[in-house]
Structure formats: structure tokens, C-alpha cells
All heavy atoms as TSV, in Angstrom:
chain	resi	resn	atom	element	x	y	z
A	1	MET	N	N	-9.177	-8.672	-52.497
A	1	MET	CA	C	-10.039	-9.384	-53.380
A	1	MET	C	C	-11.440	-9.241	-52.863
A	1	MET	O	O	-11.732	-9.465	-51.680
A	1	MET	CB	C	-9.622	-10.897	-53.327
A	1	MET	CG	C	-10.458	-11.749	-54.145
A	1	MET	SD	S	-10.096	-13.437	-54.050
A	1	MET	CE	C	-8.340	-13.461	-54.220
A	2	ALA	N	N	-12.334	-8.885	-53.750
A	2	ALA	CA	C	-13.760	-8.642	-53.308
A	2	ALA	C	C	-14.518	-9.993	-53.266
A	2	ALA	O	O	-15.262	-10.135	-52.249
A	2	ALA	CB	C	-14.384	-7.707	-54.289
A	3	ASP	N	N	-14.336	-10.835	-54.217
A	3	ASP	CA	C	-15.046	-12.071	-54.259
A	3	ASP	C	C	-14.289	-13.209	-53.639
A	3	ASP	O	O	-13.123	-13.413	-53.980
A	3	ASP	CB	C	-15.512	-12.403	-55.663
A	3	ASP	CG	C	-16.527	-11.414	-56.260
A	3	ASP	OD1	O	-17.294	-10.887	-55.491
A	3	ASP	OD2	O	-16.435	-11.198	-57.478
A	4	SER	N	N	-14.979	-14.020	-52.876
A	4	SER	CA	C	-14.359	-15.225	-52.313
A	4	SER	C	C	-14.376	-16.360	-53.323
A	4	SER	O	O	-15.386	-16.583	-54.082
A	4	SER	CB	C	-15.041	-15.677	-50.979
A	4	SER	OG	O	-14.454	-16.832	-50.492
A	5	LEU	N	N	-13.306	-17.101	-53.445
A	5	LEU	CA	C	-13.221	-18.234	-54.340
A	5	LEU	C	C	-13.496	-19.549	-53.653
A	5	LEU	O	O	-13.370	-20.645	-54.277
A	5	LEU	CB	C	-11.887	-18.240	-55.074
A	5	LEU	CG	C	-11.593	-17.046	-55.958
A	5	LEU	CD1	C	-10.183	-17.209	-56.545
A	5	LEU	CD2	C	-12.578	-16.966	-57.045
A	6	VAL	N	N	-13.817	-19.478	-52.361
A	6	VAL	CA	C	-14.120	-20.673	-51.629
A	6	VAL	C	C	-15.518	-20.486	-50.993
A	6	VAL	O	O	-15.927	-19.370	-50.757
A	6	VAL	CB	C	-13.090	-20.973	-50.470
A	6	VAL	CG1	C	-11.711	-21.239	-51.076
A	6	VAL	CG2	C	-12.977	-19.881	-49.508
A	7	VAL	N	N	-16.230	-21.571	-50.715
A	7	VAL	CA	C	-17.518	-21.564	-50.043
A	7	VAL	C	C	-17.382	-21.442	-48.582
A	7	VAL	O	O	-16.921	-22.475	-47.972
A	7	VAL	CB	C	-18.384	-22.726	-50.553
A	7	VAL	CG1	C	-19.775	-22.669	-49.849
A	7	VAL	CG2	C	-18.522	-22.821	-52.047
A	8	THR	N	N	-17.535	-20.359	-48.017
A	8	THR	CA	C	-17.296	-20.137	-46.590
A	8	THR	C	C	-17.977	-21.121	-45.698
A	8	THR	O	O	-17.353	-21.692	-44.806
A	8	THR	CB	C	-17.750	-18.699	-46.198
A	8	THR	OG1	O	-17.059	-17.738	-46.976
A	8	THR	CG2	C	-17.493	-18.412	-44.728
A	9	SER	N	N	-19.259	-21.397	-45.960
A	9	SER	CA	C	-20.008	-22.366	-45.056
A	9	SER	C	C	-19.372	-23.787	-45.122
A	9	SER	O	O	-19.294	-24.415	-44.068
A	9	SER	CB	C	-21.511	-22.413	-45.460
A	9	SER	OG	O	-21.590	-22.867	-46.840
A	10	LYS	N	N	-18.912	-24.115	-46.312
A	10	LYS	CA	C	-18.391	-25.520	-46.459
A	10	LYS	C	C	-16.907	-25.628	-45.770
A	10	LYS	O	O	-16.654	-26.593	-45.081
A	10	LYS	CB	C	-18.228	-25.887	-47.944
A	10	LYS	CG	C	-19.603	-25.965	-48.503
A	10	LYS	CD	C	-19.636	-26.989	-49.592
A	10	LYS	CE	C	-20.998	-26.988	-50.220
A	10	LYS	NZ	N	-21.770	-28.114	-49.885
A	11	VAL	N	N	-16.176	-24.535	-45.906
A	11	VAL	CA	C	-14.842	-24.489	-45.180
A	11	VAL	C	C	-15.081	-24.512	-43.720
A	11	VAL	O	O	-14.423	-25.308	-43.002
A	11	VAL	CB	C	-14.059	-23.236	-45.610
A	11	VAL	CG1	C	-12.892	-23.047	-44.717
A	11	VAL	CG2	C	-13.690	-23.278	-47.078
A	12	LYS	N	N	-15.970	-23.697	-43.184
A	12	LYS	CA	C	-16.240	-23.710	-41.714
A	12	LYS	C	C	-16.705	-24.989	-41.216
A	12	LYS	O	O	-16.360	-25.479	-40.181
A	12	LYS	CB	C	-17.277	-22.634	-41.421
A	12	LYS	CG	C	-16.684	-21.175	-41.536
A	12	LYS	CD	C	-17.688	-20.139	-41.131
A	12	LYS	CE	C	-17.097	-18.782	-41.030
A	12	LYS	NZ	N	-18.058	-17.844	-40.508
A	13	LYS	N	N	-17.546	-25.717	-42.042
A	13	LYS	CA	C	-18.161	-26.950	-41.676
A	13	LYS	C	C	-17.056	-28.018	-41.535
A	13	LYS	O	O	-16.869	-28.781	-40.558
A	13	LYS	CB	C	-19.152	-27.524	-42.748
A	13	LYS	CG	C	-19.787	-28.752	-42.372
A	13	LYS	CD	C	-20.832	-29.107	-43.442
A	13	LYS	CE	C	-21.379	-30.595	-43.066
A	13	LYS	NZ	N	-22.303	-30.991	-44.103
A	14	VAL	N	N	-16.056	-28.052	-42.549
A	14	VAL	CA	C	-14.989	-29.045	-42.487
A	14	VAL	C	C	-14.111	-28.792	-41.313
A	14	VAL	O	O	-13.689	-29.734	-40.579
A	14	VAL	CB	C	-14.120	-28.972	-43.840
A	14	VAL	CG1	C	-12.755	-29.670	-43.683
A	14	VAL	CG2	C	-14.899	-29.471	-44.996
A	15	ILE	N	N	-13.785	-27.515	-41.052
A	15	ILE	CA	C	-12.882	-27.186	-39.951
A	15	ILE	C	C	-13.561	-27.578	-38.556
A	15	ILE	O	O	-12.920	-28.099	-37.726
A	15	ILE	CB	C	-12.481	-25.713	-39.985
A	15	ILE	CG1	C	-11.504	-25.497	-41.185
A	15	ILE	CG2	C	-11.793	-25.313	-38.668
A	15	ILE	CD1	C	-11.153	-24.088	-41.498
A	16	LYS	N	N	-14.826	-27.296	-38.429
A	16	LYS	CA	C	-15.581	-27.612	-37.306
A	16	LYS	C	C	-15.674	-29.128	-37.094
A	16	LYS	O	O	-15.446	-29.601	-36.005
A	16	LYS	CB	C	-16.962	-26.973	-37.327
A	16	LYS	CG	C	-17.863	-27.239	-36.071
A	16	LYS	CD	C	-17.216	-26.611	-34.868
A	16	LYS	CE	C	-17.735	-25.261	-34.595
A	16	LYS	NZ	N	-17.238	-24.634	-33.442
A	17	GLU	N	N	-16.065	-29.857	-38.114
A	17	GLU	CA	C	-16.249	-31.306	-38.005
A	17	GLU	C	C	-14.943	-31.995	-37.787
A	17	GLU	O	O	-14.967	-33.011	-37.072
A	17	GLU	CB	C	-16.957	-31.859	-39.243
A	17	GLU	CG	C	-18.432	-31.449	-39.360
A	17	GLU	CD	C	-19.128	-31.958	-40.575
A	17	GLU	OE1	O	-18.482	-32.467	-41.535
A	17	GLU	OE2	O	-20.329	-31.799	-40.613
A	18	LYS	N	N	-13.899	-31.625	-38.463
A	18	LYS	CA	C	-12.619	-32.383	-38.377
A	18	LYS	C	C	-11.780	-31.937	-37.207
A	18	LYS	O	O	-10.976	-32.751	-36.745
A	18	LYS	CB	C	-11.852	-32.202	-39.698
A	18	LYS	CG	C	-12.525	-32.920	-40.879
A	18	LYS	CD	C	-11.660	-33.069	-42.031
A	18	LYS	CE	C	-12.264	-33.774	-43.152
A	18	LYS	NZ	N	-12.031	-35.203	-43.236
A	19	GLY	N	N	-11.979	-30.755	-36.763
A	19	GLY	CA	C	-11.010	-30.269	-35.708
A	19	GLY	C	C	-11.748	-29.658	-34.499
A	19	GLY	O	O	-11.119	-29.315	-33.503
A	20	GLY	N	N	-13.021	-29.447	-34.580
A	20	GLY	CA	C	-13.736	-28.775	-33.507
A	20	GLY	C	C	-13.381	-27.329	-33.385
A	20	GLY	O	O	-13.621	-26.762	-32.170
A	21	CYS	N	N	-12.855	-26.731	-34.334
A	21	CYS	CA	C	-12.406	-25.337	-34.250
A	21	CYS	C	C	-13.382	-24.387	-34.918
A	21	CYS	O	O	-14.093	-24.720	-35.892
A	21	CYS	CB	C	-11.020	-25.267	-34.900
A	21	CYS	SG	S	-9.681	-26.257	-34.130
A	22	ASN	N	N	-13.218	-23.136	-34.626
A	22	ASN	CA	C	-13.920	-22.052	-35.261
A	22	ASN	C	C	-13.046	-21.494	-36.360
A	22	ASN	O	O	-11.827	-21.749	-36.359
A	22	ASN	CB	C	-14.369	-20.969	-34.334
A	22	ASN	CG	C	-15.316	-21.347	-33.273
A	22	ASN	OD1	O	-16.210	-22.175	-33.589
A	22	ASN	ND2	N	-15.176	-20.974	-32.042
A	23	THR	N	N	-13.650	-20.699	-37.288
A	23	THR	CA	C	-12.851	-20.179	-38.489
A	23	THR	C	C	-13.084	-18.724	-38.526
A	23	THR	O	O	-14.140	-18.191	-38.543
A	23	THR	CB	C	-13.489	-20.818	-39.773
A	23	THR	OG1	O	-13.460	-22.234	-39.595
A	23	THR	CG2	C	-12.599	-20.408	-40.946
A	24	SER	N	N	-11.925	-17.999	-38.581
A	24	SER	CA	C	-11.981	-16.591	-38.669
A	24	SER	C	C	-12.185	-16.145	-40.113
A	24	SER	O	O	-11.944	-16.858	-41.036
A	24	SER	CB	C	-10.642	-15.920	-38.202
A	24	SER	OG	O	-9.618	-16.169	-39.102
A	25	GLY	N	N	-12.612	-14.926	-40.256
A	25	GLY	CA	C	-12.812	-14.415	-41.673
A	25	GLY	C	C	-11.555	-14.296	-42.428
A	25	GLY	O	O	-11.482	-14.457	-43.654
A	26	GLU	N	N	-10.428	-14.054	-41.727
A	26	GLU	CA	C	-9.137	-13.999	-42.311
A	26	GLU	C	C	-8.737	-15.292	-42.980
A	26	GLU	O	O	-8.111	-15.376	-43.966
A	26	GLU	CB	C	-8.115	-13.729	-41.198
A	26	GLU	CG	C	-7.688	-12.360	-41.009
A	26	GLU	CD	C	-6.595	-12.173	-40.016
A	26	GLU	OE1	O	-6.373	-13.116	-39.152
A	26	GLU	OE2	O	-5.874	-11.211	-40.038
A	27	THR	N	N	-9.174	-16.394	-42.298
A	27	THR	CA	C	-8.935	-17.720	-42.888
A	27	THR	C	C	-9.511	-17.865	-44.284
A	27	THR	O	O	-8.840	-18.384	-45.212
A	27	THR	CB	C	-9.443	-18.851	-41.966
A	27	THR	OG1	O	-8.813	-18.741	-40.704
A	27	THR	CG2	C	-9.130	-20.201	-42.480
A	28	ILE	N	N	-10.686	-17.423	-44.461
A	28	ILE	CA	C	-11.368	-17.542	-45.739
A	28	ILE	C	C	-10.610	-16.712	-46.748
A	28	ILE	O	O	-10.437	-17.123	-47.897
A	28	ILE	CB	C	-12.865	-17.119	-45.540
A	28	ILE	CG1	C	-13.644	-17.962	-44.527
A	28	ILE	CG2	C	-13.572	-17.146	-46.881
A	28	ILE	CD1	C	-13.589	-19.412	-44.785
A	29	ASP	N	N	-10.267	-15.545	-46.429
A	29	ASP	CA	C	-9.482	-14.625	-47.294
A	29	ASP	C	C	-8.154	-15.262	-47.756
A	29	ASP	O	O	-7.835	-15.291	-48.934
A	29	ASP	CB	C	-9.187	-13.297	-46.625
A	29	ASP	CG	C	-10.442	-12.467	-46.365
A	29	ASP	OD1	O	-11.477	-12.775	-46.988
A	29	ASP	OD2	O	-10.345	-11.557	-45.530
A	30	VAL	N	N	-7.486	-15.838	-46.817
A	30	VAL	CA	C	-6.190	-16.538	-47.132
A	30	VAL	C	C	-6.429	-17.733	-48.090
A	30	VAL	O	O	-5.664	-17.904	-49.125
A	30	VAL	CB	C	-5.429	-17.018	-45.800
A	30	VAL	CG1	C	-4.238	-17.885	-46.279
A	30	VAL	CG2	C	-4.935	-15.738	-45.157
A	31	LEU	N	N	-7.399	-18.600	-47.801
A	31	LEU	CA	C	-7.747	-19.652	-48.669
A	31	LEU	C	C	-8.153	-19.159	-50.078
A	31	LEU	O	O	-7.695	-19.739	-51.070
A	31	LEU	CB	C	-8.861	-20.513	-48.097
A	31	LEU	CG	C	-8.345	-21.389	-46.889
A	31	LEU	CD1	C	-9.630	-21.946	-46.212
A	31	LEU	CD2	C	-7.416	-22.423	-47.298
A	32	SER	N	N	-8.890	-18.127	-50.127
A	32	SER	CA	C	-9.332	-17.614	-51.380
A	32	SER	C	C	-8.151	-17.111	-52.284
A	32	SER	O	O	-8.037	-17.307	-53.460
A	32	SER	CB	C	-10.299	-16.499	-51.210
A	32	SER	OG	O	-10.932	-16.155	-52.375
A	33	ARG	N	N	-7.236	-16.422	-51.581
A	33	ARG	CA	C	-6.025	-16.021	-52.276
A	33	ARG	C	C	-5.102	-17.100	-52.745
A	33	ARG	O	O	-4.622	-17.081	-53.825
A	33	ARG	CB	C	-5.156	-15.014	-51.359
A	33	ARG	CG	C	-5.843	-13.597	-51.279
A	33	ARG	CD	C	-4.862	-12.658	-50.612
A	33	ARG	NE	N	-4.354	-13.041	-49.331
A	33	ARG	CZ	C	-4.886	-12.772	-48.177
A	33	ARG	NH1	N	-6.048	-12.032	-48.112
A	33	ARG	NH2	N	-4.287	-13.118	-46.957
A	34	ALA	N	N	-5.100	-18.177	-51.995
A	34	ALA	CA	C	-4.330	-19.398	-52.344
A	34	ALA	C	C	-4.970	-19.998	-53.593
A	34	ALA	O	O	-4.305	-20.428	-54.486
A	34	ALA	CB	C	-4.284	-20.363	-51.194
A	35	VAL	N	N	-6.302	-20.060	-53.634
A	35	VAL	CA	C	-6.954	-20.645	-54.816
A	35	VAL	C	C	-6.665	-19.829	-56.012
A	35	VAL	O	O	-6.399	-20.332	-57.077
A	35	VAL	CB	C	-8.447	-20.825	-54.587
A	35	VAL	CG1	C	-9.217	-21.122	-55.808
A	35	VAL	CG2	C	-8.712	-21.859	-53.537
A	36	GLU	N	N	-6.727	-18.489	-55.861
A	36	GLU	CA	C	-6.418	-17.650	-57.025
A	36	GLU	C	C	-4.987	-17.801	-57.550
A	36	GLU	O	O	-4.822	-17.831	-58.785
A	36	GLU	CB	C	-6.626	-16.132	-56.544
A	36	GLU	CG	C	-6.452	-15.222	-57.737
A	36	GLU	CD	C	-6.849	-13.755	-57.392
A	36	GLU	OE1	O	-6.852	-13.386	-56.164
A	36	GLU	OE2	O	-7.088	-13.044	-58.355
A	37	ARG	N	N	-4.064	-18.000	-56.635
A	37	ARG	CA	C	-2.689	-18.166	-57.064
A	37	ARG	C	C	-2.538	-19.531	-57.745
A	37	ARG	O	O	-1.795	-19.644	-58.731
A	37	ARG	CB	C	-1.732	-18.144	-55.823
A	37	ARG	CG	C	-1.492	-16.711	-55.356
A	37	ARG	CD	C	-0.242	-16.575	-54.373
A	37	ARG	NE	N	-0.488	-17.447	-53.246
A	37	ARG	CZ	C	-1.045	-17.071	-52.079
A	37	ARG	NH1	N	-1.511	-15.851	-51.950
A	37	ARG	NH2	N	-1.155	-17.889	-51.037
A	38	LEU	N	N	-3.180	-20.585	-57.215
A	38	LEU	CA	C	-3.137	-21.889	-57.914
A	38	LEU	C	C	-3.730	-21.810	-59.292
A	38	LEU	O	O	-3.293	-22.353	-60.278
A	38	LEU	CB	C	-3.927	-22.887	-57.103
A	38	LEU	CG	C	-3.189	-23.441	-55.842
A	38	LEU	CD1	C	-4.202	-24.212	-54.993
A	38	LEU	CD2	C	-2.022	-24.226	-56.247
A	39	CYS	N	N	-4.868	-21.042	-59.438
A	39	CYS	CA	C	-5.431	-20.852	-60.734
A	39	CYS	C	C	-4.471	-20.185	-61.741
A	39	CYS	O	O	-4.317	-20.607	-62.855
A	39	CYS	CB	C	-6.764	-20.021	-60.709
A	39	CYS	SG	S	-8.105	-20.935	-59.875
A	40	GLN	N	N	-3.821	-19.083	-61.218
A	40	GLN	CA	C	-2.830	-18.436	-62.129
A	40	GLN	C	C	-1.731	-19.315	-62.485
A	40	GLN	O	O	-1.281	-19.197	-63.585
A	40	GLN	CB	C	-2.340	-17.181	-61.371
A	40	GLN	CG	C	-1.524	-16.250	-62.301
A	40	GLN	CD	C	-2.320	-15.770	-63.440
A	40	GLN	OE1	O	-3.386	-15.169	-63.265
A	40	GLN	NE2	N	-1.771	-16.009	-64.649
A	41	LYS	N	N	-1.240	-20.128	-61.569
A	41	LYS	CA	C	-0.108	-21.042	-61.938
A	41	LYS	C	C	-0.680	-22.040	-62.949
A	41	LYS	O	O	0.183	-22.375	-63.885
A	41	LYS	CB	C	0.321	-21.788	-60.681
A	41	LYS	CG	C	1.208	-20.951	-59.786
A	41	LYS	CD	C	1.736	-21.746	-58.652
A	41	LYS	CE	C	2.750	-20.994	-57.808
A	41	LYS	NZ	N	3.441	-21.759	-56.818
A	42	GLY	N	N	-1.860	-22.482	-62.864
A	42	GLY	CA	C	-2.400	-23.345	-63.879
A	42	GLY	C	C	-2.549	-22.729	-65.267
A	42	GLY	O	O	-2.195	-23.308	-66.266
A	43	ILE	N	N	-2.949	-21.460	-65.208
A	43	ILE	CA	C	-3.092	-20.691	-66.499
A	43	ILE	C	C	-1.730	-20.562	-67.149
A	43	ILE	O	O	-1.532	-20.780	-68.304
A	43	ILE	CB	C	-3.730	-19.295	-66.199
A	43	ILE	CG1	C	-5.169	-19.434	-65.736
A	43	ILE	CG2	C	-3.528	-18.341	-67.327
A	43	ILE	CD1	C	-5.713	-18.207	-65.113
A	44	ASP	N	N	-0.740	-20.155	-66.310
A	44	ASP	CA	C	0.605	-19.984	-66.847
A	44	ASP	C	C	1.173	-21.244	-67.430
A	44	ASP	O	O	1.810	-21.282	-68.545
A	44	ASP	CB	C	1.531	-19.419	-65.738
A	44	ASP	CG	C	1.163	-18.060	-65.203
A	44	ASP	OD1	O	0.423	-17.351	-65.923
A	44	ASP	OD2	O	1.659	-17.703	-64.100
A	45	SER	N	N	0.967	-22.339	-66.736
A	45	SER	CA	C	1.462	-23.694	-67.202
A	45	SER	C	C	0.815	-24.031	-68.514
A	45	SER	O	O	1.476	-24.532	-69.444
A	45	SER	CB	C	1.191	-24.691	-66.113
A	45	SER	OG	O	1.553	-25.992	-66.566
A	46	ALA	N	N	-0.492	-23.905	-68.561
A	46	ALA	CA	C	-1.273	-24.275	-69.862
A	46	ALA	C	C	-0.727	-23.433	-70.985
A	46	ALA	O	O	-0.549	-23.972	-72.021
A	46	ALA	CB	C	-2.678	-24.182	-69.623
A	47	LYS	N	N	-0.571	-22.105	-70.778
A	47	LYS	CA	C	-0.209	-21.246	-71.850
A	47	LYS	C	C	1.209	-21.592	-72.274
A	47	LYS	O	O	1.527	-21.550	-73.459
A	47	LYS	CB	C	-0.270	-19.770	-71.404
A	47	LYS	CG	C	-1.760	-19.216	-71.335
A	47	LYS	CD	C	-1.786	-17.770	-71.035
A	47	LYS	CE	C	-3.144	-17.246	-71.195
A	47	LYS	NZ	N	-3.188	-15.802	-71.040
A	48	ALA	N	N	2.074	-21.936	-71.384
A	48	ALA	CA	C	3.407	-22.304	-71.715
A	48	ALA	C	C	3.487	-23.560	-72.606
A	48	ALA	O	O	4.369	-23.742	-73.397
A	48	ALA	CB	C	4.308	-22.577	-70.425
A	49	ASP	N	N	2.421	-24.396	-72.452
A	49	ASP	CA	C	2.343	-25.637	-73.199
A	49	ASP	C	C	1.499	-25.313	-74.510
A	49	ASP	O	O	1.241	-26.331	-75.257
A	49	ASP	CB	C	1.687	-26.719	-72.488
A	49	ASP	CG	C	2.685	-27.420	-71.435
A	49	ASP	OD1	O	3.848	-27.100	-71.539
A	49	ASP	OD2	O	2.128	-28.216	-70.664
A	50	GLY	N	N	1.054	-24.174	-74.699
A	50	GLY	CA	C	0.338	-23.771	-75.890
A	50	GLY	C	C	-1.167	-24.258	-75.887
A	50	GLY	O	O	-1.782	-24.444	-76.868
A	51	ARG	N	N	-1.639	-24.433	-74.632
A	51	ARG	CA	C	-3.017	-24.859	-74.494
A	51	ARG	C	C	-3.859	-23.784	-73.853
A	51	ARG	O	O	-3.434	-22.857	-73.243
A	51	ARG	CB	C	-3.094	-26.047	-73.495
A	51	ARG	CG	C	-2.503	-27.283	-74.073
A	51	ARG	CD	C	-2.630	-28.504	-73.040
A	51	ARG	NE	N	-1.583	-28.316	-71.981
A	51	ARG	CZ	C	-1.813	-28.146	-70.737
A	51	ARG	NH1	N	-3.031	-27.911	-70.322
A	51	ARG	NH2	N	-0.857	-27.992	-69.825
A	52	LYS	N	N	-5.211	-23.827	-74.174
A	52	LYS	CA	C	-6.162	-23.020	-73.548
A	52	LYS	C	C	-6.977	-23.673	-72.475
A	52	LYS	O	O	-7.871	-23.026	-71.938
A	52	LYS	CB	C	-7.101	-22.409	-74.620
A	52	LYS	CG	C	-6.409	-21.430	-75.546
A	52	LYS	CD	C	-7.459	-20.791	-76.466
A	52	LYS	CE	C	-6.727	-19.716	-77.365
A	52	LYS	NZ	N	-7.723	-18.923	-78.097
A	53	THR	N	N	-6.688	-24.915	-72.253
A	53	THR	CA	C	-7.422	-25.731	-71.243
A	53	THR	C	C	-6.549	-26.041	-70.056
A	53	THR	O	O	-5.408	-26.554	-70.263
A	53	THR	CB	C	-7.887	-27.043	-71.850
A	53	THR	OG1	O	-8.693	-26.797	-72.910
A	53	THR	CG2	C	-8.627	-27.891	-70.888
A	54	ILE	N	N	-6.961	-25.695	-68.877
A	54	ILE	CA	C	-6.222	-25.992	-67.648
A	54	ILE	C	C	-6.476	-27.400	-67.353
A	54	ILE	O	O	-7.641	-27.799	-67.255
A	54	ILE	CB	C	-6.647	-25.104	-66.485
A	54	ILE	CG1	C	-6.641	-23.592	-66.798
A	54	ILE	CG2	C	-5.854	-25.329	-65.301
A	54	ILE	CD1	C	-5.289	-23.063	-67.310
A	55	MET	N	N	-5.414	-28.190	-67.111
A	55	MET	CA	C	-5.525	-29.571	-66.739
A	55	MET	C	C	-5.015	-29.813	-65.332
A	55	MET	O	O	-4.379	-28.970	-64.746
A	55	MET	CB	C	-4.800	-30.438	-67.773
A	55	MET	CG	C	-5.284	-30.197	-69.103
A	55	MET	SD	S	-4.200	-31.013	-70.379
A	55	MET	CE	C	-5.126	-32.558	-70.443
A	56	ALA	N	N	-5.378	-30.974	-64.749
A	56	ALA	CA	C	-4.961	-31.234	-63.345
A	56	ALA	C	C	-3.457	-31.125	-63.274
A	56	ALA	O	O	-2.933	-30.670	-62.212
A	56	ALA	CB	C	-5.443	-32.640	-62.947
A	57	ARG	N	N	-2.717	-31.552	-64.274
A	57	ARG	CA	C	-1.245	-31.472	-64.166
A	57	ARG	C	C	-0.736	-30.035	-64.078
A	57	ARG	O	O	0.456	-29.873	-63.741
A	57	ARG	CB	C	-0.646	-32.213	-65.368
A	57	ARG	CG	C	-0.839	-31.506	-66.665
A	57	ARG	CD	C	-0.195	-32.320	-67.838
A	57	ARG	NE	N	-0.292	-31.587	-69.026
A	57	ARG	CZ	C	-0.621	-32.149	-70.156
A	57	ARG	NH1	N	-0.972	-33.423	-70.200
A	57	ARG	NH2	N	-0.667	-31.449	-71.278
A	58	ASP	N	N	-1.581	-29.093	-64.436
A	58	ASP	CA	C	-1.152	-27.636	-64.352
A	58	ASP	C	C	-1.283	-27.123	-62.884
A	58	ASP	O	O	-0.662	-26.058	-62.626
A	58	ASP	CB	C	-2.026	-26.859	-65.293
A	58	ASP	CG	C	-1.854	-27.167	-66.737
A	58	ASP	OD1	O	-0.647	-27.335	-67.171
A	58	ASP	OD2	O	-2.872	-27.336	-67.463
A	59	ILE	N	N	-2.005	-27.775	-62.109
A	59	ILE	CA	C	-2.240	-27.294	-60.684
A	59	ILE	C	C	-1.366	-28.113	-59.868
A	59	ILE	O	O	-1.506	-29.246	-59.617
A	59	ILE	CB	C	-3.649	-27.499	-60.259
A	59	ILE	CG1	C	-4.672	-26.853	-61.282
A	59	ILE	CG2	C	-3.907	-26.976	-58.824
A	59	ILE	CD1	C	-4.530	-25.348	-61.358
A	60	VAL	N	N	-0.190	-27.542	-59.400
A	60	VAL	CA	C	0.780	-28.204	-58.589
A	60	VAL	C	C	0.670	-27.614	-57.141
A	60	VAL	O	O	0.821	-26.437	-56.940
A	60	VAL	CB	C	2.212	-27.973	-59.191
A	60	VAL	CG1	C	3.250	-28.613	-58.198
A	60	VAL	CG2	C	2.263	-28.567	-60.530
A	61	ILE	N	N	0.419	-28.501	-56.244
A	61	ILE	CA	C	0.339	-28.118	-54.824
A	61	ILE	C	C	1.448	-28.771	-54.101
A	61	ILE	O	O	1.397	-29.960	-53.825
A	61	ILE	CB	C	-1.090	-28.515	-54.208
A	61	ILE	CG1	C	-2.199	-27.928	-54.973
A	61	ILE	CG2	C	-1.072	-28.013	-52.732
A	61	ILE	CD1	C	-3.561	-28.383	-54.612
A	62	ASP	N	N	2.511	-28.073	-53.916
A	62	ASP	CA	C	3.794	-28.627	-53.417
A	62	ASP	C	C	3.887	-28.696	-51.901
A	62	ASP	O	O	4.823	-29.275	-51.356
A	62	ASP	CB	C	5.011	-28.073	-54.048
A	62	ASP	CG	C	4.942	-26.542	-53.857
A	62	ASP	OD1	O	4.098	-25.943	-53.220
A	62	ASP	OD2	O	5.867	-25.867	-54.489
A	63	HIS	N	N	2.982	-28.118	-51.181
A	63	HIS	CA	C	3.093	-28.097	-49.758
A	63	HIS	C	C	2.034	-28.939	-49.044
A	63	HIS	O	O	1.992	-28.896	-47.764
A	63	HIS	CB	C	3.154	-26.640	-49.164
A	63	HIS	CG	C	1.842	-26.006	-49.446
A	63	HIS	ND1	N	1.493	-25.460	-50.615
A	63	HIS	CD2	C	0.743	-25.796	-48.568
A	63	HIS	CE1	C	0.292	-24.848	-50.496
A	63	HIS	NE2	N	-0.174	-25.038	-49.368
A	64	ILE	N	N	1.308	-29.800	-49.762
A	64	ILE	CA	C	0.273	-30.569	-49.160
A	64	ILE	C	C	0.760	-32.030	-49.193
A	64	ILE	O	O	1.280	-32.465	-50.087
A	64	ILE	CB	C	-1.043	-30.429	-49.852
A	64	ILE	CG1	C	-1.596	-29.073	-49.606
A	64	ILE	CG2	C	-2.033	-31.481	-49.364
A	64	ILE	CD1	C	-2.964	-28.759	-50.292
């Protein structure tokens, strides 16, 4: 993926402030891919319901 779907500076800030940890570039890539997959699941769910609008109920995060 060429474009990141997360704001790198904000992710790094949260990780640093909440955990005192540094963030690798790989972490940003993994988070961006996760966001892309969540978006696709939302798209699939909305289309299955005959809608063109993604709603909160279409985004299911089952491991948080």
C-alpha cells in the first residue's frame, strides 16, 4: 500500500504518551492495512444491505 490511512504522528504520539514506547514504521503499515480491511468489511456489509452509505454498524471490530 502506497498511502497510509492513519496519521503517523498521531499514532506515535498516543503510543509514546500511553506507553512510553517508540513506534516502528512497520507498525504504521500494519495499522493502515487493518483500517483498509475494516473499510472493505464496511463496504461489503452496506452493499449486502442494499445501501451506499457505510454506517457504524457495518464496522465490526471483534478483537478489541
